[in-house]
C-alpha positions as CSV (number, residue, x, y, z in Angstrom):
1,M,11.9,-76.9,64.7
2,A,11.1,-80.4,63.9
3,R,14.0,-82.3,64.9
4,T,13.3,-85.2,62.0
5,A,15.3,-87.3,59.4
6,E,14.6,-89.6,56.5
7,V,17.4,-91.7,55.5
8,K,17.8,-94.8,52.8
9,R,20.6,-96.6,52.4
10,T,20.9,-99.3,49.8
11,T,23.7,-101.9,49.1
12,R,24.4,-104.9,47.4
13,E,23.3,-106.4,50.6
14,T,20.5,-104.8,51.8
15,D,18.0,-102.1,51.4
16,V,17.3,-100.0,54.5
17,F,14.6,-97.2,54.7
18,M,14.1,-95.3,58.1
19,R,12.6,-92.1,59.6
20,L,13.1,-90.7,62.8
21,D,11.4,-87.9,64.8
22,L,13.8,-87.7,68.3
23,D,10.8,-85.7,70.1
24,G,7.7,-88.6,69.3
25,R,6.1,-90.5,71.4
26,G,7.5,-93.8,71.4
27,E,5.8,-95.3,68.9
28,A,7.7,-97.9,65.9
29,R,6.4,-98.8,62.6
30,L,8.5,-102.1,61.9
31,D,8.5,-103.7,58.6
32,Y,11.7,-105.7,59.6
33,P,12.5,-109.4,58.8
34,I,14.6,-110.5,62.0
35,G,11.8,-110.7,64.8
36,F,14.2,-110.1,67.8
37,M,15.9,-107.2,66.5
38,A,12.5,-105.7,65.2
39,H,12.0,-106.3,69.2
40,M,14.8,-104.3,70.1
41,L,14.0,-101.3,67.8
42,N,10.6,-101.2,69.1
43,A,11.8,-101.2,72.6
44,F,14.1,-98.4,71.8
45,A,11.9,-96.0,70.1
46,R,9.3,-96.7,73.4
47,H,12.0,-95.9,75.9
48,G,13.5,-93.3,74.2
49,L,10.2,-91.7,73.2
50,F,11.7,-91.7,69.4
51,D,9.1,-92.4,66.5
52,L,10.9,-94.8,64.5
53,E,9.9,-96.0,60.9
54,V,11.7,-99.3,59.9
55,R,11.3,-100.8,56.5
56,A,14.3,-102.9,55.7
57,V,15.4,-106.2,53.3
58,G,18.8,-108.0,53.6
59,D,20.8,-111.1,52.5
60,L,19.7,-113.3,55.4
61,E,20.6,-116.3,53.0
62,V,24.3,-115.2,53.8
63,D,23.2,-114.7,57.8
64,Q,21.7,-111.4,59.9
65,H,25.2,-109.6,60.4
66,H,24.8,-107.3,57.2
67,L,21.3,-106.0,57.8
68,V,21.8,-105.8,61.3
69,E,25.4,-103.7,61.2
70,D,23.2,-101.5,58.3
71,T,19.9,-100.9,60.3
72,G,22.7,-99.3,63.0
73,I,24.4,-97.1,60.2
74,V,21.2,-96.0,59.4
75,L,19.7,-95.1,62.8
76,G,23.3,-93.4,63.3
77,R,22.7,-90.9,60.4
78,C,19.2,-90.6,61.4
79,F,20.3,-89.5,64.9
80,A,23.0,-86.9,63.2
81,Q,21.0,-85.6,60.7
82,A,18.0,-84.8,63.0
83,L,20.2,-83.4,66.0
84,G,21.9,-80.9,63.2
85,D,24.3,-78.7,64.8
86,K,22.7,-79.6,68.4
87,R,22.1,-76.3,69.9
88,G,20.1,-76.5,72.9
89,I,20.5,-80.3,73.9
90,G,21.4,-82.0,77.0
91,R,24.7,-83.4,75.6
92,S,25.3,-86.5,78.1
93,G,22.8,-88.8,79.5
94,S,23.0,-92.3,81.4
95,S,20.5,-94.6,82.5
96,L,21.0,-98.0,85.0
97,F,17.9,-100.4,83.4
98,P,16.7,-103.7,85.5
99,M,15.5,-106.4,83.7
100,D,14.6,-109.3,86.5
101,E,18.1,-110.9,87.3
102,T,19.6,-108.5,84.2
103,L,21.3,-104.8,85.3
104,A,22.2,-102.8,82.2
105,R,23.9,-99.6,82.3
106,A,24.7,-97.0,79.1
107,A,26.3,-93.7,79.0
108,A,26.0,-91.5,75.9
109,D,27.6,-88.4,74.7
110,V,26.5,-86.2,71.8
111,S,29.5,-85.1,71.3
112,G,30.7,-85.4,67.7
113,R,33.2,-88.0,68.7
114,A,32.2,-91.6,67.7
115,F,33.2,-94.1,70.6
116,L,31.9,-97.4,72.2
117,V,33.0,-99.4,75.1
118,F,30.4,-102.9,74.8
119,N,31.2,-105.2,78.2
120,A,27.6,-107.1,77.7
121,D,28.9,-110.9,78.5
122,L,27.1,-112.4,76.6
123,S,27.8,-115.9,75.5
124,G,27.7,-116.1,71.6
125,I,25.2,-118.8,71.0
126,P,22.1,-117.3,68.9
127,L,18.8,-117.3,70.3
128,V,16.1,-119.7,69.2
129,S,12.5,-119.5,68.5
130,S,11.6,-122.9,69.4
131,P,12.2,-125.3,71.9
132,A,15.7,-126.3,71.8
133,G,16.8,-128.6,69.1
134,A,13.8,-127.8,67.7
135,G,14.4,-125.0,65.3
136,A,16.8,-122.6,63.8
137,A,18.9,-119.7,65.4
138,S,16.1,-116.3,65.5
139,F,18.7,-114.1,66.1
140,Q,22.5,-114.1,66.3
141,T,24.0,-112.3,69.2
142,D,27.3,-111.6,68.1
143,T,25.8,-109.5,66.1
144,V,24.6,-106.4,68.6
145,E,27.8,-104.8,68.7
146,D,28.2,-104.5,65.7
147,F,25.1,-102.6,65.4
148,W,26.2,-100.4,68.4
149,Q,29.3,-99.4,67.0
150,A,27.9,-99.0,63.5
151,F,25.5,-96.6,65.1
152,V,27.9,-95.0,67.2
153,S,30.1,-94.3,64.4
154,A,27.5,-92.8,62.0
155,A,26.3,-90.3,64.4
156,G,29.2,-89.4,66.2
157,I,28.6,-90.3,69.6
158,T,30.4,-92.0,72.7
159,L,28.3,-94.5,74.2
160,H,29.3,-97.0,77.2
161,L,27.1,-100.2,77.1
162,D,27.4,-102.4,80.5
163,I,26.0,-105.3,81.5
164,L,26.6,-105.4,85.6
165,R,24.9,-108.8,86.2
166,G,23.2,-110.9,84.4
167,R,22.0,-114.8,83.3
168,S,19.9,-114.7,80.3
169,D,21.2,-113.2,77.0
170,H,17.2,-112.3,75.9
171,H,17.9,-109.7,79.0
172,K,21.2,-108.5,78.7
173,I,20.6,-107.3,75.2
174,E,17.0,-105.8,75.6
175,A,18.4,-103.9,79.1
176,L,20.9,-102.6,77.0
177,F,18.9,-101.6,74.4
178,K,16.1,-100.0,76.6
179,A,19.0,-98.4,79.0
180,A,20.9,-97.1,75.8
181,A,17.4,-95.2,74.9
182,R,16.6,-94.3,78.0
183,A,20.3,-92.5,78.0
184,L,20.2,-91.1,74.2
185,R,16.7,-89.4,75.6
186,E,18.2,-87.5,78.2
187,A,21.1,-86.3,76.4
188,C,19.2,-85.8,72.8
189,G,16.5,-83.9,75.1
190,I,16.1,-80.3,74.7
191,D,17.2,-78.2,78.1
192,P,15.5,-75.2,78.2
193,R,18.4,-73.5,80.4
194,V,20.9,-73.7,77.6
195,E,18.7,-71.0,75.3
196,G,20.1,-72.7,72.0
197,R,23.4,-72.8,72.6
198,I,25.7,-75.6,71.4
199,P,26.6,-77.3,74.9
200,S,30.6,-76.9,74.7
201,T,33.3,-74.8,75.2
202,K,34.3,-75.4,71.7
203,G,31.2,-73.6,70.2
204,I,31.1,-76.8,67.9
205,L,29.6,-80.4,68.3
206,A,31.5,-82.3,65.5
């Protein structure tokens, strides 16, 4: 049975369409106006082996917060829809992911309970796409936590994201996306030993 989802969210601030296949090959088709965030979504798809299509526009003349947060909401809704009643999944997963000087850790529980622990130790300084002082900010790093909070709230997933060490905000954020993808890939993966049962003593994950 295909574990896929298609979600569209339209507000006065953003318009986000997303299609997800949990059992994909890690292919991403992205029409996304924030370059760094598109890079993160591509990395998330590749390391989670999720096929992901995203088309999005937003009020970037205000700032990037609305679009990044709404992207998290839509991705979370896609996961919830594609997982259904969660029969047969491994339920939990974790990953340590190194990226040069940075080491990121992610642990996920597809429990039906939304909770985020986010310890990224980011500087709060926006990343820039051109040499220092020569251009506008390309990514507001303070939106990363908002993205993940929106994701877990919409997906009903418990997610712990920690940077154990690191210097570069770029490396910290990217390592967290890759670690989260791999933890979710493990948690959402089908375990043949579960044999279609719901992995909870309650008999429900909601």
